[in-house]
VOBA-1610 file (N, C-alpha, C; in pm, whole numbers, padded with zeros to 5 digits, always signed):
BEGIN
Met+00085-00119+00000Met+00000+00000+00000Met+00088+00124+00000Val+00065+00211-00097Val+00144+00333-00107Val+00088+00436-00010Val+00175+00491+00074Val+00134+00591+00172Val+00166+00729+00116Thr+00061+00811+00096Thr+00080+00947+00046Thr+00047+01046+00156Glu+00082+01172+00133Glu+00055+01274+00234Glu-00094+01287+00259Ser-00175+01282+00151Ser-00320+01297+00169Ser-00379+01176+00241Ser-00331+01055+00209Ser-00384+00937+00277Ser-00345+00938+00424Thr-00226+00992+00454Thr-00184+01003+00594Thr-00274+01100+00669Arg-00308+01214+00607Arg-00397+01311+00671Arg-00532+01249+00700Arg-00586+01173+00604Arg-00715+01108+00625Arg-00706+01007+00738Ala-00598+00929+00738Ala-00582+00825+00841Ala-00573+00885+00980Leu-00510+01001+00991Leu-00490+01062+01123Leu-00620+01112+01185Arg-00729+01111+01108Arg-00859+01144+01165Arg-00917+01026+01243Asp-00858+00910+01226Asp-00906+00788+01291Asp-00843+00776+01430Pro-00925+00775+01537Pro-00866+00766+01672Pro-00787+00637+01694Asp-00824+00531+01624Asp-00750+00405+01639Asp-00610+00414+01577Val-00597+00497+01476Val-00463+00521+01420Val-00374+00585+01526His-00431+00679+01601His-00353+00743+01708His-00313+00642+01815Leu-00402+00548+01844Leu-00365+00443+01939Leu-00250+00360+01885Met-00256+00328+01754Met-00150+00247+01696Met-00018+00324+01694Leu-00024+00454+01676Leu+00098+00534+01683Leu+00156+00532+01825Glu+00069+00526+01925Glu+00117+00511+02063Glu+00181+00373+02082Val+00121+00271+02018Val+00180+00137+02023Val+00319+00140+01961Arg+00332+00212+01850Arg+00462+00224+01783Arg+00567+00285+01876Glu+00520+00372+01965Glu+00611+00437+02060Glu+00632+00354+02186Gly+00570+00234+02191Gly+00595+00144+02302Gly+00486+00135+02407Ser+00366+00187+02378Ser+00258+00184+02476Ser+00186+00050+02476Ala+00202-00026+02583Ala+00131-00153+02598Ala-00017-00130+02625Val-00049-00021+02693Val-00189+00011+02724Val-00267+00037+02595Ala-00206+00112+02503Ala-00273+00141+02375Ala-00297+00013+02297Phe-00202-00079+02301Phe-00218-00206+02230Phe-00334-00286+02292Glu-00341-00289+02423Glu-00450-00359+02491Glu-00585-00299+02454Gln-00590-00167+02437Gln-00715-00102+02399Gln-00757-00143+02258Leu-00661-00150+02167Leu-00692-00193+02030Leu-00741-00337+02027Val-00675-00424+02103Val-00718-00563+02109Val-00860-00572+02163Ala-00889-00497+02268Ala-01023-00499+02327Ala-01129-00450+02228Arg-01094-00350+02148Arg-01190-00294+02053Arg-01217-00387+01936Tyr-01116-00461+01892Tyr-01127-00534+01766Tyr-01132-00685+01779Gln-01104-00741+01895Gln-01091-00886+01905Gln-01219-00959+01864Asp-01333-00921+01920Asp-01457-00990+01887Asp-01493-00974+01740Arg-01475-00853+01688Arg-01506-00828+01547Arg-01415-00909+01456Leu-01288-00917+01492Leu-01191-00990+01411Leu-01222-01139+01412Val-01250-01194+01530Val-01283-01336+01540Val-01410-01366+01459Ala-01508-01275+01466Ala-01634-01296+01393Ala-01610-01305+01243Val-01534-01213+01187Val-01507-01214+01043Val-01424-01337+01006Leu-01322-01368+01084Leu-01239-01485+01056Leu-01318-01614+01067Asp-01411-01619+01161Asp-01496-01737+01178Asp-01573-01764+01049His-01627-01659+00989His-01701-01675+00864His-01608-01710+00748Leu-01486-01663+00753Leu-01393-01691+00644Leu-01340-01834+00647Val-01306-01884+00766Val-01245-02017+00774Val-01341-02125+00820Gly-01460-02085+00870Gly-01561-02182+00906Gly-01532-02262+01031Asp-01447-02210+01117Asp-01410-02283+01239Asp-01380-02181+01348Arg-01461-02182+01453Arg-01447-02080+01558Arg-01311-02088+01628Asp-01268-02211+01661Asp-01140-02227+01730Asp-01026-02175+01644Gln-01027-02210+01515Gln-00921-02162+01426Gln-00929-02011+01410Ala-01051-01957+01407Ala-01067-01811+01396Ala-01003-01741+01516Glu-01023-01797+01634Glu-00962-01737+01753Glu-00810-01745+01748Asp-00757-01859+01698Asp-00611-01872+01683Asp-00558-01772+01582Leu-00630-01757+01470Leu-00587-01664+01367Leu-00593-01519+01416Ala-00693-01487+01498Ala-00703-01352+01553Ala-00581-01322+01639Gln-00538-01419+01719Gln-00418-01401+01799Gln-00296-01381+01709Glu-00291-01457+01599Glu-00180-01443+01505Glu-00179-01304+01442Val-00298-01254+01407Val-00309-01121+01347Val-00259-01014+01443Phe-00303-01020+01568Phe-00258-00922+01666Phe-00108-00934+01693Leu-00057-01056+01687Leu+00086-01075+01704Leu+00163-01009+01590Arg+00110-01023+01468Arg+00173-00957+01353Arg+00169-00805+01368Val+00055-00756+01415Val+00042-00612+01437Val+00148-00564+01535Tyr+00163-00636+01645Tyr+00260-00594+01747Tyr+00403-00604+01695Arg+00433-00711+01623Arg+00569-00728+01572Arg+00607-00623+01469Ser+00507-00572+01398Ser+00535-00473+01293Ser+00512-00331+01341Arg+00493-00313+01472Arg+00456-00182+01526Arg+00558-00073+01493Gln+00686-00106+01495Gln+00788-00003+01472Gln+00796+00039+01325Arg+00740-00043+01237Arg+00738-00010+01093Arg+00604+00051+01051Tyr+00512+00066+01145Tyr+00377+00112+01112Tyr+00378+00254+01056Gln+00306+00272+00944Gln+00286+00403+00884Gln+00137+00425+00864Pro+00082+00537+00912Pro-00064+00559+00905Pro-00110+00598+00766Gly-00123+00501+00678Gly-00166+00531+00541Gly-00312+00501+00515Ala-00380+00443+00614Ala-00522+00409+00600Ala-00581+00399+00739Lys-00714+00386+00746Lys-00777+00362+00875Lys-00716+00238+00940Phe-00713+00236+01071Phe-00655+00121+01140Phe-00731-00007+01104Ala-00865+00000+01099Ala-00944-00119+01068Ala-00909-00174+00930Thr-00887-00085+00834Thr-00850-00129+00699Thr-00718-00204+00703Trp-00621-00149+00772Trp-00490-00213+00785Trp-00502-00347+00857Leu-00580-00350+00965Leu-00595-00473+01043Leu-00661-00583+00961Phe-00766-00548+00887Phe-00836-00651+00810Phe-00760-00690+00683Thr-00667-00608+00640Thr-00575-00651+00534Thr-00491-00767+00586Ile-00438-00752+00705Ile-00358-00858+00767Ile-00445-00982+00790Ala-00569-00960+00838Ala-00660-01071+00864Ala-00696-01145+00736Asn-00718-01071+00629Asn-00749-01133+00500Asn-00636-01224+00457Asn-00514-01176+00465Asn-00398-01257+00426Asn-00384-01381+00514Ala-00406-01363+00645Ala-00395-01477+00736Ala-00499-01582+00706Ala-00622-01539+00678Ala-00730-01633+00647Ala-00704-01707+00516Leu-00661-01634+00414Leu-00633-01698+00286Leu-00520-01800+00299Asn-00417-01765+00374Asn-00308-01860+00396Asn-00356-01985+00468Ala-00444-01966+00568Ala-00497-02080+00643Ala-00581-02170+00554Leu-00664-02110+00469Leu-00749-02188+00381Leu-00667-02264+00277Arg-00565-02199+00225Arg-00484-02262+00121Arg-00396-02372+00176Ser-00370-02369+00306Ser-00282-02470+00366Ser-00357-02600+00397Arg-00486-02599+00387Arg-00562-02720+00416Arg-00544-02823+00305Ala-00523-02945+00343Ala-00500-03051+00245Ala-00629-03092+00175Arg-00740-03074+00239Arg-00867-03110+00177Arg-00971-03005+00212Arg-01076-03008+00136Arg-01183-02911+00156Arg-01244-02930+00294Arg-01259-02818+00366Arg-01310-02827+00502Arg-01456-02871+00503Glu-01495-02936+00607Glu-01634-02977+00625Glu-01710-02862+00689Val-01831-02842+00643Val-01912-02735+00698Val-01962-02774+00836Asn-01932-02690+00930Asn-01972-02716+01068Asn-02100-02639+01099Leu-02209-02714+01117Leu-02338-02652+01142Leu-02377-02654+01291Ala-02280-02696+01374Ala-02308-02697+01517Ala-02337-02556+01564Ala-02420-02544+01663Ala-02453-02411+01716Ala-02329-02349+01774Arg-02299-02224+01732Arg-02183-02153+01782Arg-02227-02017+01834Asp-02152-01969+01930Asp-02185-01839+01989Asp-02162-01731+01886Ser-02267-01655+01853Ser-02253-01546+01756Ser-02279-01412+01822Gly-02240-01401+01949Gly-02266-01279+02024Gly-02207-01156+01961Ala-02090-01171+01894Ala-02026-01054+01833Ala-02112-00995+01722Phe-02199-01082+01660Phe-02282-01034+01550Phe-02411-00971+01601Arg-02460-01024+01717Arg-02590-00987+01769Arg-02699-01012+01665Gly-02670-01096+01567Gly-02769-01137+01469Gly-02796-01037+01360Ser-02776-00910+01382Ser-02824-00810+01288Ser-02762-00817+01149Pro-02631-00836+01131Pro-02578-00842+00995Pro-02635-00959+00917Leu-02643-01077+00979Leu-02700-01192+00910Leu-02847-01166+00879Asp-02918-01108+00974Asp-03059-01079+00951Asp-03077-00982+00834Arg-02991-00879+00828Arg-03002-00781+00719Arg-02973-00847+00585Met-02871-00934+00582Met-02838-01001+00457Met-02952-01091+00412Leu-03009-01164+00507Leu-03119-01253+00475Leu-03240-01174+00429Gln-03267-01063+00496Gln-03382-00979+00461Gln-03367-00926+00319Ala-03245-00882+00286Ala-03220-00827+00152Ala-03235-00935+00047Ser-03188-01057+00080Ser-03191-01166-00017Ser-03331-01222-00035Ser-03414-01213+00070Ser-03544-01281+00067Ser-03662-01187+00044Ser-03634-01059+00021Ser-03742-00962+00014Ser-03840-00992-00098Gln-03792-01055-00206Gln-03879-01085-00319Gln-03923-01231-00322Met-03891-01305-00216Met-03921-01447-00213Met-04058-01472-00150Pro-04124-01588-00186Pro-04250-01623-00121Pro-04231-01639+00029Ala-04331-01602+00106Ala-04321-01610+00252Ala-04326-01755+00298Arg-04236-01792+00390Arg-04237-01922+00455Arg-04210-01900+00602Gln-04248-01998+00683Gln-04218-01991+00825Gln-04081-02052+00848Phe-03990-01978+00912Phe-03854-02025+00931Phe-03820-02035+01078Asp-03742-02134+01113Asp-03680-02142+01243Asp-03555-02056+01241Lys-03538-01969+01344Lys-03427-01874+01342Lys-03292-01943+01334Ala-03272-02050+01411Ala-03144-02121+01408Ala-03119-02181+01271Glu-03226-02235+01211Glu-03214-02293+01077Glu-03178-02186+00975Leu-03242-02070+00989Leu-03212-01958+00899Leu-03064-01921+00906Arg-03013-01905+01028Arg-02875-01863+01044Arg-02780-01967+00986Ala-02810-02094+01009Ala-02724-02200+00957Ala-02720-02196+00805Asn-02835-02169+00742Asn-02840-02168+00597Asn-02779-02042+00537Val-02789-01929+00610Val-02720-01809+00562Val-02569-01831+00571Arg-02523-01898+00678Arg-02380-01931+00688Arg-02338-02018+00570Leu-02420-02118+00538Leu-02388-02206+00425Leu-02382-02127+00294Ala-02477-02035+00278Ala-02478-01953+00157Ala-02351-01870+00148Leu-02308-01811+00259Leu-02183-01735+00261Leu-02065-01822+00223Glu-02064-01945+00275Glu-01952-02034+00249Glu-01950-02084+00105Ser-02063-02069+00033Ser-02066-02109-00108Ser-01998-02006-00198Leu-01973-01886-00144Leu-01907-01781-00223Leu-01759-01810-00234Ser-01696-01750-00333Ser-01550-01759-00344Ser-01487-01685-00227Glu-01361-01709-00202Glu-01292-01644-00090Glu-01301-01493-00099Arg-01277-01438-00219Arg-01277-01293-00233Arg-01416-01235-00218Gln-01517-01303-00275Gln-01654-01254-00260Gln-01695-01254-00113Arg-01662-01361-00043Arg-01700-01372+00097Arg-01633-01263+00180Met-01504-01239+00157Met-01433-01136+00230Met-01495-00999+00205Ala-01526-00970+00079Ala-01585-00840+00045Ala-01720-00821+00114Val-01802-00926+00115Val-01933-00918+00180Val-01918-00896+00330Leu-01826-00969+00392Leu-01808-00957+00536Leu-01759-00817+00575Leu-01663-00764+00499Leu-01613-00630+00531Leu-01720-00524+00507Cys-01804-00546+00407Cys-01910-00450+00376Cys-02023-00458+00479Lys-02072-00579+00506Lys-02191-00595+00591Lys-02158-00595+00739Phe-02047-00660+00777Phe-02016-00673+00918Phe-01931-00558+00971Glu-01844-00505+00887Glu-01757-00396+00930Glu-01803-00260+00878Gly-01897-00260+00786Gly-01949-00133+00734Gly-01846-00052+00658Met-01749-00120+00596Met-01643-00049+00524Met-01693+00005+00391Ser-01634+00115+00348Ser-01664+00172+00217Ser-01593+00091+00109Tyr-01634+00112-00016Tyr-01566+00044-00128Tyr-01416+00076-00127Thr-01384+00202-00095Thr-01242+00242-00095Thr-01164+00166+00012Asp-01222+00154+00133Asp-01153+00082+00240Asp-01140-00067+00209Ile-01247-00125+00154Ile-01241-00267+00117Ile-01135-00287+00008Ala-01130-00194-00086Ala-01031-00204-00193Ala-00889-00203-00137Gln-00865-00117-00038Gln-00732-00113+00024Gln-00703-00243+00097Ala-00801-00295+00168Ala-00781-00418+00245Ala-00758-00539+00156Met-00817-00539+00037Met-00809-00656-00051Met-00719-00633-00172Asp-00651-00518-00175Asp-00561-00485-00286Asp-00634-00488-00420Leu-00748-00421-00424Leu-00830-00411-00545Leu-00861-00264-00570Thr-00926-00235-00682Thr-00977-00101-00705Thr-01120-00093-00651Pro-01167+00028-00617Pro-01306+00040-00573Pro-01405-00013-00676Lys-01376+00006-00804Lys-01464-00046-00909Lys-01470-00198-00906Ala-01355-00261-00882Ala-01351-00407-00874Ala-01429-00457-00753Val-01420-00384-00643Val-01495-00421-00522Val-01645-00412-00549Lys-01689-00306-00614Lys-01830-00289-00646Lys-01880-00405-00730Ser-01801-00445-00829Ser-01836-00557-00915Ser-01838-00688-00836Leu-01738-00705-00748Leu-01728-00826-00667Leu-01851-00840-00577Leu-01892-00730-00513Leu-02008-00733-00425Leu-02137-00758-00502Ala-02147-00703-00622Ala-02267-00726-00704Ala-02279-00874-00739Arg-02167-00937-00776Arg-02170-01080-00808Arg-02202-01162-00683Ala-02145-01120-00569Ala-02168-01193-00445Ala-02316-01187-00407Arg-02378-01071-00416Arg-02519-01057-00381Arg-02607-01141-00475Ala-02574-01140-00603Ala-02650-01221-00698Ala-02637-01369-00665Asn-02515-01412-00631Asn-02493-01552-00596Asn-02567-01591-00468Leu-02565-01500-00369Leu-02636-01528-00244Leu-02786-01544-00269Arg-02843-01456-00350Arg-02985-01466-00381Arg-03016-01599-00450Glu-02928-01638-00543Glu-02950-01762-00617Glu-02937-01885-00527Val-02838-01882-00439Val-02815-01995-00350Val-02927-02009-00248Leu-02977-01895-00197Leu-03080-01899-00093Leu-03220-01923-00149Ala-03240-01897-00277Ala-03375-01907-00334Ala-03439-02044-00312Pro-03370-02157-00341Pro-03434-02289-00321Pro-03473-02312-00176Tyr-03391-02263-00083Tyr-03423-02280+00059Tyr-03543-02195+00099Leu-03542-02069+00057Leu-03649-01979+00096Leu-03782-02020+00034Glu-03776-02080-00085Glu-03900-02118-00153Glu-03947-02258-00112Glu-03852-02353-00101Glu-03892-02492-00081Glu-03823-02561+00036Gly-03731-02491+00104Gly-03668-02552+00220Gly-03543-02632+00191His-03492-02626+00067His-03371-02701+00031His-03249-02628+00086Arg-03152-02703+00139Arg-03032-02642+00195Arg-02942-02588+00086Pro-02879-02470+00106Pro-02781-02419+00010Pro-02664-02514-00002Gly-02611-02524-00126Gly-02495-02612-00141Gly-02414-02585-00265Thr-02460-02491-00349Thr-02388-02463-00473Thr-02269-02375-00447Glu-02156-02402-00513Glu-02037-02320-00498Glu-02018-02233-00620Tyr-01960-02116-00597Tyr-01934-02023-00705Tyr-01788-01989-00711Asp-01736-01973-00832Asp-01599-01926-00853Asp-01600-01777-00858Glu-01476-01718-00860Glu-01465-01572-00868Glu-01516-01523-01002
//
């Protein structure tokens, strides 16, 4: 990521960037504050990316360790969250690529307190607004939305999670994923279309999502 004077000025408006600058100067308290602010959010996004809560927690620790180890080289060229999720994206992709076989989808009930349900609910609402009404069990709904997310390609899933769960702009997502804002917009459009297509059989007839999509 190229750091310019204007990008630095924009980044310095972010209070978390100031905390990271304190970390760069050796403040353990500032680092603890950043971990407290982002740990649940980071684990939540990683959980959706790798499909395993325990591994997501391990990866979150790895991400924060990378942040701390690189503290003296830190340059405020973007929002702290953008920089953090860039590292998280790379860690998740490396973890997924290192698996010898395709992971099994884990539908066991998992604590989703970090989400409070709202992002999944909003995604489902957007996807199902034009679908025939059916009576759904909330746990079943969440499990099938998770399956639909996992049917997306790695890049589509990451873009959706950063957009819906982190509320990032196209520009911030582009920085985190090393893409252009136009490419992010296109990626999200394809992801939304795929989600609607994958969820349609379930919403209409109760069939579980299972189709996979390439980039």
